[in-house]
C-alpha positions as CSV (number, residue, x, y, z in Angstrom):
1,X,8.8,33.7,38.2
2,X,7.4,30.2,38.7
3,X,8.4,27.6,36.2
4,X,5.9,25.8,34.0
5,X,7.0,22.5,35.5
6,X,6.5,23.7,39.0
7,X,3.1,25.1,38.3
8,X,2.0,22.0,36.5
9,X,2.8,19.8,39.4
10,X,1.1,21.8,42.1
11,X,-2.3,20.5,43.0
12,X,-5.2,22.5,44.5
13,X,-5.2,23.0,48.2
14,X,-6.8,20.0,49.9
15,X,-7.5,21.2,53.4
16,X,-6.9,19.1,56.5
17,X,-7.7,15.7,58.1
18,X,-8.1,12.5,56.2
19,X,-8.5,14.3,52.9
20,X,-5.1,15.9,53.4
21,X,-3.5,12.7,54.4
22,X,-4.9,10.8,51.4
23,X,-3.6,13.5,49.0
24,X,-0.2,13.5,50.6
25,X,0.2,9.7,50.5
26,X,-1.0,9.6,46.9
27,X,1.4,12.3,45.9
28,X,4.2,10.3,47.7
29,X,3.4,7.3,45.5
30,X,3.4,9.4,42.4
31,X,6.7,11.0,43.3
32,X,8.2,7.6,44.0
33,X,7.1,6.5,40.5
34,X,8.2,9.5,38.6
35,X,11.5,10.5,40.4
36,X,12.4,7.5,42.4
37,X,13.2,7.1,46.1
38,X,16.6,8.9,46.0
39,X,15.3,12.1,44.4
40,X,12.1,12.2,46.4
41,X,11.8,15.4,48.6
42,X,9.1,16.6,51.1
43,X,9.0,19.8,49.1
44,X,8.1,17.9,45.9
45,X,5.4,15.8,47.6
46,X,3.9,18.9,49.2
47,X,3.8,20.7,45.9
48,X,2.1,17.8,44.2
49,X,-0.3,17.2,47.0
50,X,-1.3,20.9,47.3
51,X,-0.1,21.4,50.9
52,X,2.7,23.3,52.6
53,X,5.8,21.3,53.6
54,X,5.2,22.2,57.2
55,X,1.9,20.3,57.1
56,X,3.8,17.2,56.1
57,X,6.5,17.6,58.9
58,X,3.6,18.1,61.4
59,X,2.3,14.6,60.4
60,X,5.4,12.7,59.5
61,X,8.8,13.0,61.1
62,X,10.8,12.6,57.9
63,X,10.5,11.5,54.2
64,X,11.3,7.9,55.2
65,X,8.3,7.6,57.5
66,X,6.2,9.3,54.7
67,X,7.3,6.7,52.2
68,X,6.7,3.8,54.6
69,X,3.2,5.1,55.3
70,X,2.4,5.7,51.7
71,X,3.4,2.2,50.6
72,X,1.8,0.5,53.6
73,X,-1.5,2.3,53.1
74,X,-1.7,1.2,49.4
75,X,-1.0,-2.4,50.2
76,X,-2.7,-2.7,53.5
77,X,-5.8,-4.5,52.2
78,X,-5.5,-8.2,52.8
79,X,-5.5,-10.3,49.7
80,X,-8.1,-13.1,50.0
81,X,-6.5,-16.5,49.8
82,X,-8.5,-18.5,47.0
83,X,-9.9,-21.9,47.6
84,X,-11.3,-23.0,44.2
85,X,-10.8,-26.7,44.9
86,X,-7.8,-27.1,42.6
87,X,-4.2,-26.0,43.1
88,X,-4.1,-24.7,39.5
89,X,-7.2,-22.6,40.0
90,X,-5.8,-21.2,43.3
91,X,-2.4,-20.4,41.9
92,X,-3.9,-18.8,38.8
93,X,-5.9,-16.3,41.0
94,X,-2.8,-15.7,43.2
95,X,-0.5,-15.0,40.2
96,X,-3.0,-12.8,38.4
97,X,-3.6,-10.8,41.5
98,X,0.2,-10.4,41.8
99,X,0.4,-9.1,38.3
100,X,-2.6,-6.8,38.8
101,X,-1.1,-5.3,42.0
102,X,2.5,-4.9,40.8
103,X,1.6,-3.2,37.5
104,X,-0.3,-0.4,39.2
105,X,1.4,3.0,39.9
106,X,1.7,1.9,43.6
107,X,3.2,-1.4,42.6
108,X,5.8,0.2,40.5
109,X,6.5,2.7,43.3
110,X,7.1,-0.2,45.7
111,X,9.5,-1.9,43.3
112,X,11.6,1.3,42.7
113,X,11.8,1.7,46.5
114,X,12.8,-1.8,47.5
115,X,15.4,-1.9,44.7
116,X,17.1,1.3,45.9
117,X,19.2,2.0,49.0
118,X,15.9,2.5,50.8
119,X,15.9,-1.1,52.0
120,X,18.9,-0.4,54.2
121,X,16.6,1.9,56.3
122,X,15.1,-0.2,59.1
123,X,11.6,1.3,58.8
124,X,11.4,0.7,55.1
125,X,13.0,-2.7,55.4
126,X,10.2,-3.6,57.7
127,X,7.6,-2.4,55.2
128,X,9.2,-4.5,52.5
129,X,9.2,-7.6,54.7
130,X,5.6,-7.1,55.6
131,X,4.4,-6.5,52.0
132,X,6.4,-9.4,50.4
133,X,7.2,-12.0,53.1
134,X,3.8,-11.8,54.8
135,X,1.9,-12.4,51.6
136,X,4.0,-15.5,50.8
137,X,3.2,-16.9,54.2
138,X,-0.5,-16.3,53.9
139,X,-0.6,-18.0,50.5
140,X,1.2,-21.2,51.8
141,X,-2.2,-22.9,52.7
142,X,-3.0,-23.0,48.9
143,X,0.0,-25.4,48.6
144,X,-0.7,-27.2,51.8
145,X,-4.2,-28.0,50.8
146,X,-3.1,-29.2,47.4
147,X,-0.6,-31.6,49.1
148,X,-3.5,-32.9,51.3
149,X,-5.6,-33.4,48.2
150,X,-2.8,-35.4,46.6
151,X,-2.3,-32.8,43.8
152,X,1.3,-32.2,44.7
153,X,4.1,-34.4,46.0
154,X,4.0,-34.7,49.8
155,X,7.5,-33.2,50.2
156,X,6.6,-30.0,48.2
157,X,8.0,-26.9,50.0
158,X,5.2,-24.3,49.9
159,X,7.6,-21.4,50.1
160,X,9.8,-22.7,47.3
161,X,6.8,-23.4,45.0
162,X,5.4,-19.8,45.6
163,X,8.9,-18.3,44.9
164,X,9.2,-20.3,41.7
165,X,5.7,-18.9,40.6
166,X,6.6,-15.4,41.4
167,X,10.1,-15.4,40.0
168,X,9.3,-15.1,36.3
169,X,6.8,-12.3,37.0
170,X,9.3,-10.3,39.0
171,X,12.0,-10.9,36.4
172,X,9.9,-9.2,33.7
173,X,8.9,-6.4,36.1
174,X,12.5,-5.7,37.2
175,X,14.9,-6.7,34.5
176,X,13.5,-7.2,31.0
177,X,10.6,-4.8,31.0
178,X,8.5,-7.2,28.9
179,X,4.8,-7.3,29.0
180,X,3.4,-8.4,32.3
181,X,-0.1,-9.5,32.1
182,X,-2.4,-12.4,32.7
183,X,-0.7,-14.5,30.2
184,X,2.6,-13.9,32.1
185,X,0.8,-15.0,35.4
186,X,-0.7,-18.2,33.7
187,X,2.7,-19.3,32.3
188,X,4.3,-18.8,35.7
189,X,1.7,-21.0,37.2
190,X,2.3,-23.8,34.6
191,X,6.0,-23.7,35.0
192,X,5.8,-23.8,38.9
193,X,3.4,-26.8,38.8
194,X,5.4,-28.7,36.2
195,X,8.6,-28.2,38.3
196,X,6.8,-29.4,41.4
197,X,5.3,-32.5,39.6
198,X,8.8,-33.3,38.2
199,X,10.3,-33.0,41.6
200,X,12.7,-30.4,40.2
201,X,12.2,-28.1,43.2
202,X,14.0,-28.4,46.6
203,X,11.8,-30.3,49.0
204,X,11.1,-29.9,52.7
């Protein structure tokens, strides 16, 4: 006899093609969030997505490839780099965007994955690097422009400033579990800028 839990997790059949792929990737994100990477199974994803597990194996070699594709698909959209004319305005947009992204279901799934043993797997380590490091690199022009405008000391290291901005946000997300909202983002910006102006950050 089928359990209540099993039946409640099973979604209606979703067919084939892009609709099936979208359902499987969304189910993978949900499984990552609810069970964690270590407990994720192809069977669980298939049940939640409303497909047979053989459908998943025909499209993904293993669960690691499935997780990598799910995370990549949810974070593939490029985040526009702001250019408000002031470093504070630009950093506020970046910080609020980070908070908005990482407090979604997909954001929580990403955190649970990169904080697990999954980061030892080359494919998933590459996904982590692409999703975190690449975004920091693409945001560096915000700091470079501010230096050129004279808003920041000339020897400000863009990477260090951006890490200083992100650190309190991730600290709450990962360790304290405190509220993470726009106020959190705004405080992080003010702390990072204060540290830069005080020359308290390592310089280039």
